[in-house]
N, C-alpha and C positions, 0 to 999 in steps of 0.2 A: 318800138319798145314794147316788149311783152312782159307782163307781170304774171307770175304763176301764183294762183290761189289754190291752196291745198287744205282740204278739210281736216280739222284736228278731231280725232276720235278717241285718243288716249292721252294720258299723262303718266309719266313714270320714270323719267330719267333725272337723277339717279333714283333707284329704288324700285319697288314693285309697280307693275303696270296697272293702271286703273282705267277702265273703259267708260267713256261718257255715254250716258243713256240718251239717245237721240230719238225723239218721237216726231211725228209730223208737226206738232205744236211747238217744239223746242227751238231755241235759238241755235243756229248752226255756226260753229266757230271755224274760221279759216285763218291760216298764216300765209304770209306773202313772201315771195322770192323774186328778186330782180337783179340781174347782173349789170344792167345799164343804169343810166341816171333816171330817176333817183334809185340808188342802190338799197337793197333790203335783203337780209338773210336772217330769218328768225332763229335758226339753229346757231348761227355765229353769235347772236346776242346772248343766248343761253350759255354757250361754251365760254364766252368771255368773262362770265361771273366766277367768283370764288366758289369753292365747293360748298361751303355753308349756304351761300346765296342761291346756288343751283337747287338745293333742297327746298329753300323758301319759295323759289320759282315753281317747283313742282307742286307745292301746296297751293300757291296762287292759281295755277291752272286747274288743279283738282276742284278747288272751290268754285272757280268760274264755270267749269263744266257742270257742277251740281246746280248752280244757280240758273244756268241756261236750260236745264231739263224741263222746268215748269212752263217755259214760254212767257212768263211774266216779264214786264219791262225791267231791265236790269237796275234802273234807278230805284225801283221798289225793293230790290234785293240787297242793295248796299246802302250804307249811310253816305251822306254828302261829302264827308271827309275822305272816304275811300273811293268813291266814284264821282267824277265831276268833269266838266269840260276843261281841257288843257289848252285848247287853241281853237279860235274861230278863224276860218279862212274863207275866201271867196274865189270863184272861178267862173269861166264861161262854159256852159255845157255844149253839147254837140248841136243843139238847136239855136245857139247864140244867145241863150238866156243867162242872165246873171244869177248865180246860185251862191248862197251862203250856207256853210255847213260847219260841223265841229269835229275835232279830234278829241276823243275822250280818254281819260286816264283812270286806271285803277291803281291805287296806291296801297302797297303793303310794306310797311317799314321803309327801307331805302330802295325798294324796287318800284319801278314805274312802268306799267303796261299801257301802251298807247294803242287805240283802236278806233275804227269808224264803224258806223251802222250802215248797212245796205237796206234797201226797201223791202226785201223779202225774208225778213227774220234771219239775216245773216250778219255776223260781225266779222271784220277783218282785223287781225292783230298786225299792227305796223312795226312796233319795236318794243323791246323790253330793255330798259336801261337801269343801271344802278345810279341813283342820284341822291345826294344829301340835301338838295334844295328842290322845291317844287317848280321854281321858275325855269323855263326853258331858255337856252341861249338863242340869239337871233338865227344862228345857223341851224340849230335843232328845229326851231319853228319853221324855217324855210324848208328843211328836209321833210318834216312831217306833212306840211301843207302840200308840197310838190308830190309826195308819194300818195297821199290821200286823193288828190286831184287826178293823178294818173290812173289810179284804181277805179275811181268813179267814172271817168271817161271811158275806160276800157270796158267796164261792165255795161255802161250805156250802149256802147257800140255792139257788144255781144247780144244785148237784148234786142236791138234793132235788126240784127241779122236773123234772129229767130222768128220775127214777125212775118 
């Protein structure tokens, strides 16, 4: 199973395009796509929103891009109600070690943006969902945990190949 990670450099649909200013110190933002299990299609998440919510999503991404520019930890840039852990999950890494990690959530009104941190100042956007409640269903938790684990294992394998 291959998960495609694509760097996000602009925000703009719908509306004018805004370019993220990316410096060597900035957080790099990636979206993920996977046709196999666990499935992910960030563009489909956005397209499934109502038009008004698509505009709110554009604002959410624009603000995220601005906050990533400085390279400061994101928890210093958002208050705890807007950015917090949504799910703690555990898995076995490629060396057989038990690892516990988190899926994080940025909350803006009824939009919930879920992401994980990678070790090299990258974040990977997992899903954007319209939710009226903060609690995830069991199936949503499983999906996010499985997707996060698959990405982390894939990145670990890619890093091993580069050595």
